[in-house]
C-alpha positions as a Markdown table, in Angstrom:
| # | Residue | x | y | z |
|---|---|---|---|---|
| 1 | Unk | -0.5 | 0.0 | 0.1 |
| 2 | Unk | 1.4 | 3.2 | -0.7 |
| 3 | Unk | 2.5 | 5.5 | 2.3 |
| 4 | Unk | 0.8 | 8.8 | 3.6 |
| 5 | Unk | 1.7 | 12.5 | 3.3 |
| 6 | Unk | 4.2 | 12.4 | 6.1 |
| 7 | Unk | 6.1 | 9.2 | 4.6 |
| 8 | Unk | 5.2 | 6.4 | 6.9 |
| 9 | Unk | 3.8 | 3.3 | 6.1 |
| 10 | Unk | -0.1 | 3.2 | 6.7 |
| 11 | Unk | -1.5 | 1.2 | 10.8 |
| 12 | Unk | -2.2 | -2.1 | 10.5 |
| 13 | Unk | -5.9 | -0.7 | 11.2 |
| 14 | Unk | -8.9 | -1.6 | 9.4 |
| 15 | Unk | -12.6 | -2.6 | 10.8 |
| 16 | Unk | -14.9 | -5.6 | 10.0 |
| 17 | Unk | -16.4 | -4.9 | 6.8 |
| 18 | Unk | -19.4 | -5.7 | 5.1 |
| 19 | Unk | -19.3 | -8.7 | 1.9 |
| 20 | Unk | -22.6 | -7.5 | -0.3 |
| 21 | Unk | -21.9 | -7.9 | -3.3 |
| 22 | Unk | -18.8 | -9.9 | -3.4 |
| 23 | Unk | -15.9 | -10.9 | -1.6 |
| 24 | Unk | -14.0 | -8.9 | -3.4 |
| 25 | Unk | -16.3 | -5.6 | -2.2 |
| 26 | Unk | -14.9 | -5.5 | 1.4 |
| 27 | Unk | -10.9 | -5.1 | 0.5 |
| 28 | Unk | -12.1 | -2.0 | -1.8 |
| 29 | Unk | -14.4 | -0.9 | 0.7 |
| 30 | Unk | -11.4 | -1.2 | 2.9 |
| 31 | Unk | -9.1 | 0.9 | 0.8 |
| 32 | Unk | -11.4 | 3.4 | 0.6 |
| 33 | Unk | -10.9 | 4.3 | 4.5 |
| 34 | Unk | -7.5 | 4.2 | 3.8 |
| 35 | Unk | -7.2 | 0.7 | 5.8 |
| 36 | Unk | -4.3 | -1.6 | 6.2 |
| 37 | Unk | -6.5 | -4.1 | 7.3 |
| 38 | Unk | -9.8 | -5.8 | 7.3 |
| 39 | Unk | -12.1 | -8.5 | 9.0 |
| 40 | Unk | -14.8 | -10.2 | 6.8 |
| 41 | Unk | -17.5 | -13.3 | 7.3 |
| 42 | Unk | -16.5 | -15.7 | 3.9 |
| 43 | Unk | -20.4 | -16.7 | 4.5 |
| 44 | Unk | -24.0 | -15.4 | 6.1 |
| 45 | Unk | -22.1 | -16.0 | 9.7 |
| 46 | Unk | -26.1 | -17.1 | 11.3 |
| 47 | Unk | -26.4 | -19.9 | 9.1 |
| 48 | Unk | -25.7 | -23.4 | 8.6 |
| 49 | Unk | -25.7 | -23.0 | 4.9 |
| 50 | Unk | -22.8 | -22.6 | 2.3 |
| 51 | Unk | -23.0 | -20.7 | -0.3 |
| 52 | Unk | -20.2 | -23.2 | -2.9 |
| 53 | Unk | -16.4 | -20.5 | -2.8 |
| 54 | Unk | -16.6 | -20.9 | -7.2 |
| 55 | Unk | -13.2 | -19.9 | -8.7 |
| 56 | Unk | -14.2 | -16.6 | -10.0 |
| 57 | Unk | -14.9 | -14.9 | -6.6 |
| 58 | Unk | -11.4 | -16.5 | -5.5 |
| 59 | Unk | -10.5 | -14.9 | -9.1 |
| 60 | Unk | -11.8 | -11.2 | -8.0 |
| 61 | Unk | -10.6 | -11.4 | -4.0 |
| 62 | Unk | -7.1 | -11.5 | -5.2 |
| 63 | Unk | -7.3 | -8.9 | -7.9 |
| 64 | Unk | -8.8 | -6.7 | -5.4 |
| 65 | Unk | -5.9 | -7.7 | -2.8 |
| 66 | Unk | -3.0 | -6.9 | -5.6 |
| 67 | Unk | -5.2 | -3.6 | -6.5 |
| 68 | Unk | -5.4 | -2.7 | -3.0 |
| 69 | Unk | -2.6 | -3.9 | -1.9 |
| 70 | Unk | -4.0 | -5.2 | 1.4 |
| 71 | Unk | -3.0 | -8.5 | 2.6 |
| 72 | Unk | -3.2 | -8.2 | 6.3 |
| 73 | Unk | -7.1 | -10.0 | 6.5 |
| 74 | Unk | -8.8 | -11.8 | 8.6 |
| 75 | Unk | -11.9 | -14.0 | 8.4 |
| 76 | Unk | -14.1 | -14.4 | 11.4 |
| 77 | Unk | -15.9 | -17.8 | 12.2 |
| 78 | Unk | -20.1 | -18.7 | 11.7 |
| 79 | Unk | -21.5 | -17.3 | 15.2 |
| 80 | Unk | -23.4 | -21.3 | 15.5 |
| 81 | Unk | -20.1 | -22.7 | 15.3 |
| 82 | Unk | -19.7 | -24.8 | 19.6 |
| 83 | Unk | -16.7 | -26.7 | 19.1 |
| 84 | Unk | -17.1 | -27.0 | 22.6 |
| 85 | Unk | -20.5 | -28.1 | 23.3 |
| 86 | Unk | -21.4 | -32.1 | 24.4 |
| 87 | Unk | -24.0 | -32.9 | 21.8 |
| 88 | Unk | -22.5 | -34.8 | 19.6 |
| 89 | Unk | -25.0 | -33.2 | 16.4 |
| 90 | Unk | -24.2 | -30.3 | 16.8 |
| 91 | Unk | -21.0 | -31.1 | 17.4 |
| 92 | Unk | -20.4 | -33.0 | 14.6 |
| 93 | Unk | -22.0 | -29.7 | 12.5 |
| 94 | Unk | -19.9 | -26.9 | 13.9 |
| 95 | Unk | -16.4 | -29.5 | 13.1 |
| 96 | Unk | -18.0 | -29.5 | 9.5 |
| 97 | Unk | -18.6 | -26.0 | 9.6 |
| 98 | Unk | -15.1 | -24.9 | 11.2 |
| 99 | Unk | -13.8 | -26.9 | 8.7 |
| 100 | Unk | -14.6 | -25.9 | 5.4 |
| 101 | Unk | -13.9 | -22.7 | 6.8 |
| 102 | Unk | -10.5 | -23.1 | 7.1 |
| 103 | Unk | -10.5 | -24.2 | 3.4 |
| 104 | Unk | -12.0 | -21.4 | 1.7 |
| 105 | Unk | -9.8 | -19.1 | 3.6 |
| 106 | Unk | -7.5 | -20.9 | 2.4 |
| 107 | Unk | -8.2 | -20.6 | -1.3 |
| 108 | Unk | -8.8 | -17.3 | -1.1 |
| 109 | Unk | -5.1 | -16.5 | 0.8 |
| 110 | Unk | -6.2 | -15.2 | 3.8 |
| 111 | Unk | -3.8 | -15.7 | 6.8 |
| 112 | Unk | -5.7 | -15.2 | 10.0 |
| 113 | Unk | -9.3 | -17.1 | 11.3 |
| 114 | Unk | -10.1 | -15.6 | 14.1 |
| 115 | Unk | -12.7 | -17.9 | 16.3 |
| 116 | Unk | -14.9 | -18.4 | 19.4 |
| 117 | Unk | -13.8 | -21.0 | 21.5 |
| 118 | Unk | -17.4 | -22.2 | 22.6 |
| 119 | Unk | -19.6 | -22.9 | 25.3 |
| 120 | Unk | -19.9 | -26.3 | 27.4 |
| 121 | Unk | -22.9 | -26.1 | 27.8 |
| 122 | Unk | -23.0 | -27.0 | 31.2 |
| 123 | Unk | -20.6 | -30.0 | 31.3 |
| 124 | Unk | -17.8 | -28.1 | 33.3 |
| 125 | Unk | -15.4 | -25.6 | 31.6 |
| 126 | Unk | -12.6 | -28.3 | 32.3 |
| 127 | Unk | -14.8 | -30.7 | 29.6 |
| 128 | Unk | -15.3 | -27.7 | 27.0 |
| 129 | Unk | -11.6 | -27.1 | 26.6 |
| 130 | Unk | -10.6 | -30.5 | 26.3 |
| 131 | Unk | -13.4 | -30.8 | 23.6 |
| 132 | Unk | -12.9 | -27.8 | 21.7 |
| 133 | Unk | -9.4 | -28.5 | 21.5 |
| 134 | Unk | -9.5 | -32.4 | 20.4 |
| 135 | Unk | -12.2 | -30.9 | 17.8 |
| 136 | Unk | -9.3 | -28.2 | 17.1 |
| 137 | Unk | -6.3 | -30.5 | 16.7 |
| 138 | Unk | -8.4 | -33.3 | 14.5 |
| 139 | Unk | -9.5 | -30.7 | 12.0 |
| 140 | Unk | -5.7 | -29.4 | 11.9 |
| 141 | Unk | -4.3 | -32.9 | 11.9 |
| 142 | Unk | -7.2 | -33.5 | 8.8 |
| 143 | Unk | -6.1 | -30.4 | 6.4 |
| 144 | Unk | -2.1 | -30.6 | 6.9 |
| 145 | Unk | -2.1 | -28.4 | 3.8 |
| 146 | Unk | -3.9 | -25.3 | 5.3 |
| 147 | Unk | -1.8 | -22.5 | 5.9 |
| 148 | Unk | -4.3 | -19.8 | 7.4 |
| 149 | Unk | -3.6 | -20.1 | 11.2 |
| 150 | Unk | -6.8 | -20.5 | 13.3 |
| 151 | Unk | -6.8 | -17.8 | 15.7 |
| 152 | Unk | -9.0 | -17.9 | 19.3 |
| 153 | Unk | -10.6 | -15.2 | 20.9 |
| 154 | Unk | -10.4 | -14.3 | 24.2 |
| 155 | Unk | -14.1 | -14.2 | 25.6 |
| 156 | Unk | -16.3 | -12.3 | 27.9 |
| 157 | Unk | -17.3 | -15.4 | 29.5 |
| 158 | Unk | -21.1 | -15.3 | 29.1 |
| 159 | Unk | -23.2 | -17.8 | 29.9 |
| 160 | Unk | -20.7 | -21.2 | 29.8 |
| 161 | Unk | -18.3 | -19.6 | 27.4 |
| 162 | Unk | -15.0 | -20.8 | 27.7 |
| 163 | Unk | -11.8 | -17.9 | 26.9 |
| 164 | Unk | -12.2 | -16.1 | 30.0 |
| 165 | Unk | -9.0 | -16.1 | 30.9 |
| 166 | Unk | -5.6 | -16.1 | 29.4 |
| 167 | Unk | -5.3 | -19.7 | 30.8 |
| 168 | Unk | -7.8 | -21.3 | 30.0 |
| 169 | Unk | -6.8 | -20.2 | 26.1 |
| 170 | Unk | -3.3 | -21.5 | 27.2 |
| 171 | Unk | -5.1 | -25.0 | 28.0 |
| 172 | Unk | -6.4 | -25.0 | 24.5 |
| 173 | Unk | -3.0 | -24.1 | 22.6 |
| 174 | Unk | -1.1 | -26.9 | 24.4 |
| 175 | Unk | -4.0 | -29.3 | 23.8 |
| 176 | Unk | -3.8 | -28.7 | 19.8 |
| 177 | Unk | 0.0 | -28.3 | 20.4 |
| 178 | Unk | 0.1 | -27.1 | 16.7 |
| 179 | Unk | 1.6 | -23.2 | 16.9 |
| 180 | Unk | 3.0 | -22.8 | 13.7 |
| 181 | Unk | -1.0 | -22.7 | 12.8 |
| 182 | Unk | -2.6 | -21.2 | 15.7 |
| 183 | Unk | -2.4 | -17.9 | 17.9 |
| 184 | Unk | -4.5 | -15.6 | 19.3 |
| 185 | Unk | -7.1 | -12.4 | 19.0 |
| 186 | Unk | -7.2 | -10.7 | 21.7 |
| 187 | Unk | -10.7 | -8.2 | 21.7 |
| 188 | Unk | -10.8 | -5.3 | 24.2 |
| 189 | Unk | -13.5 | -5.1 | 25.2 |
| 190 | Unk | -13.9 | -8.9 | 26.1 |
| 191 | Unk | -11.0 | -9.5 | 28.4 |
| 192 | Unk | -12.3 | -6.0 | 30.6 |
| 193 | Unk | -15.3 | -7.8 | 30.4 |
| 194 | Unk | -13.8 | -11.0 | 31.7 |
| 195 | Unk | -11.7 | -9.0 | 34.2 |
| 196 | Unk | -8.6 | -7.3 | 32.8 |
| 197 | Unk | -8.2 | -3.8 | 33.4 |
| 198 | Unk | -6.4 | -1.5 | 30.2 |
| 199 | Unk | -7.6 | 1.9 | 31.4 |
| 200 | Unk | -4.7 | 3.4 | 32.8 |
| 201 | Unk | -0.4 | 2.5 | 32.0 |
| 202 | Unk | -0.3 | 0.4 | 34.6 |
| 203 | Unk | -3.3 | -1.6 | 34.5 |
| 204 | Unk | -2.2 | -1.9 | 30.8 |
| 205 | Unk | 1.7 | -3.2 | 31.5 |
| 206 | Unk | 0.3 | -5.6 | 34.2 |
| 207 | Unk | -2.8 | -7.2 | 31.7 |
| 208 | Unk | 0.0 | -7.3 | 28.9 |
| 209 | Unk | 2.9 | -9.0 | 31.4 |
| 210 | Unk | 0.2 | -11.6 | 32.5 |
| 211 | Unk | -0.8 | -12.3 | 28.6 |
| 212 | Unk | 3.1 | -12.7 | 28.7 |
| 213 | Unk | 3.5 | -15.2 | 30.4 |
| 214 | Unk | 0.4 | -16.9 | 30.2 |
| 215 | Unk | 0.9 | -17.2 | 26.1 |
| 216 | Unk | 3.6 | -14.9 | 25.1 |
| 217 | Unk | 2.7 | -12.2 | 23.0 |
| 218 | Unk | 4.8 | -13.8 | 19.9 |
| 219 | Unk | 1.0 | -16.0 | 20.0 |
| 220 | Unk | -0.8 | -12.8 | 19.7 |
| 221 | Unk | -1.9 | -12.3 | 16.3 |
| 222 | Unk | -4.4 | -10.1 | 15.4 |
| 223 | Unk | -6.0 | -7.3 | 17.6 |
| 224 | Unk | -10.1 | -6.4 | 18.2 |
| 225 | Unk | -10.2 | -3.1 | 19.2 |
| 226 | Unk | -13.9 | -2.3 | 21.5 |
| 227 | Unk | -14.7 | 0.1 | 23.6 |
| 228 | Unk | -17.1 | -1.7 | 26.2 |
| 229 | Unk | -20.7 | -0.9 | 27.5 |
| 230 | Unk | -20.6 | -2.5 | 31.0 |
| 231 | Unk | -18.2 | -2.9 | 33.8 |
| 232 | Unk | -15.3 | -4.0 | 34.1 |
| 233 | Unk | -15.7 | -8.2 | 35.2 |
| 234 | Unk | -19.4 | -7.6 | 34.4 |
| 235 | Unk | -18.9 | -10.8 | 31.5 |
| 236 | Unk | -21.2 | -9.0 | 29.6 |
| 237 | Unk | -20.1 | -9.0 | 25.6 |
| 238 | Unk | -21.5 | -4.9 | 24.5 |
| 239 | Unk | -19.2 | -3.2 | 22.2 |
| 240 | Unk | -18.9 | 0.5 | 21.9 |
| 241 | Unk | -17.6 | 3.3 | 20.3 |
| 242 | Unk | -13.7 | 4.2 | 20.8 |
| 243 | Unk | -13.5 | 6.1 | 23.8 |
| 244 | Unk | -16.9 | 6.6 | 24.6 |
| 245 | Unk | -17.6 | 3.0 | 26.8 |
| 246 | Unk | -16.3 | 1.9 | 30.5 |
| 247 | Unk | -12.6 | 1.8 | 28.8 |
| 248 | Unk | -12.6 | 5.1 | 27.9 |
| 249 | Unk | -9.5 | 6.2 | 25.0 |
| 250 | Unk | -6.6 | 6.4 | 27.0 |
| 251 | Unk | -6.4 | 2.3 | 27.0 |
| 252 | Unk | -6.5 | 2.8 | 23.1 |
| 253 | Unk | -3.8 | 5.0 | 22.3 |
| 254 | Unk | -1.7 | 2.4 | 25.3 |
| 255 | Unk | -2.5 | -0.2 | 22.1 |
| 256 | Unk | -1.7 | 1.8 | 19.2 |
| 257 | Unk | 1.4 | 2.6 | 20.1 |
| 258 | Unk | 3.1 | -0.5 | 21.7 |
| 259 | Unk | 5.8 | -1.3 | 19.6 |
| 260 | Unk | 5.2 | -4.5 | 20.9 |
| 261 | Unk | 2.0 | -5.2 | 18.8 |
| 262 | Unk | 3.2 | -2.6 | 15.7 |
| 263 | Unk | 2.9 | -6.2 | 13.7 |
| 264 | Unk | -1.1 | -7.1 | 14.8 |
| 265 | Unk | -3.2 | -5.9 | 12.4 |
| 266 | Unk | -6.1 | -3.8 | 14.9 |
| 267 | Unk | -9.3 | -4.4 | 13.8 |
| 268 | Unk | -13.0 | -2.1 | 15.4 |
| 269 | Unk | -16.1 | -4.4 | 15.9 |
| 270 | Unk | -18.3 | -0.9 | 16.4 |
| 271 | Unk | -21.3 | 0.1 | 15.7 |
| 272 | Unk | -21.2 | 1.0 | 12.7 |
| 273 | Unk | -23.4 | 4.5 | 12.1 |
| 274 | Unk | -25.4 | 6.6 | 14.3 |
| 275 | Unk | -27.9 | 8.4 | 13.0 |
| 276 | Unk | -26.3 | 9.6 | 9.5 |
| 277 | Unk | -22.9 | 10.2 | 10.8 |
| 278 | Unk | -20.6 | 7.1 | 10.0 |
| 279 | Unk | -18.9 | 5.7 | 12.8 |
| 280 | Unk | -15.7 | 3.7 | 11.6 |
| 281 | Unk | -14.4 | 6.8 | 10.1 |
| 282 | Unk | -15.0 | 8.1 | 13.4 |
| 283 | Unk | -13.8 | 5.8 | 15.1 |
| 284 | Unk | -10.9 | 4.4 | 12.9 |
| 285 | Unk | -9.6 | 8.3 | 13.0 |
| 286 | Unk | -9.6 | 8.2 | 16.5 |
| 287 | Unk | -7.3 | 5.4 | 16.5 |
| 288 | Unk | -4.6 | 7.1 | 14.2 |
| 289 | Unk | -5.1 | 10.3 | 15.8 |
| 290 | Unk | -3.7 | 7.9 | 19.5 |
| 291 | Unk | -1.1 | 6.5 | 17.6 |
| 292 | Unk | 0.2 | 9.4 | 16.5 |
| 293 | Unk | -0.3 | 10.5 | 20.7 |
| 294 | Unk | -3.5 | 12.9 | 20.0 |
| 295 | Unk | -6.0 | 12.1 | 22.5 |
| 296 | Unk | -8.7 | 14.7 | 20.7 |
| 297 | Unk | -12.4 | 13.2 | 20.8 |
């Protein structure tokens, strides 16, 4: 991608963009916002129905990637997938859907697949972790040539969801035992709702040090930058605009200015519109300002 007017390379900053009209349109949308990264769904995220990925769509996506120069792309898996469930029928369906997503992303050349680890639905956290890890390991073993990296996303811990603590995610990754094909996506709203404070420099440093000790920053590949509508430790996942929620603006400056995280694509998943105001543009501009040391809203 082209440098900005000051000669600096673009930030690896982006948003989750729609694939309406074709997967390739998300890349062009990202370019219009001046993004160096983006996230998409490669299919309808709220249905089990799979739309076949035709070669023409793959070719158009590849052309859009070449024309925009955007290569830092993440795909988010369907919200229906729950590989931690004790229900065998739903687990089989989830396993098939996750495997299909990895295959789709491999064909599209998407490097990262972001995945919620699932919910144990009463079987217990330990059992949920063991089940999710077993399923992921089996999927990866069945797809030895798939180049994309599966990233386990940190969760808020709503209901019986697993992945609320760094320790739980570390257990999943250790049991899968495929560090060259797995990693982590850290969501700021989720970790805050899970109880990890990031609002002050001291709290941010403490939380990142905890992540480094437990998982390792070398396993962190994508960041979701979202403010939170609910309080610290609420275990409720509700995204707010950058600087307008319970986390506040300072924390996002810490993430944007941390040199250890410069290589990580940073994706917003905030509400798209406020009336007629395009809030993607507002939130992205706020983050760019924070990266440059500006804090004005």
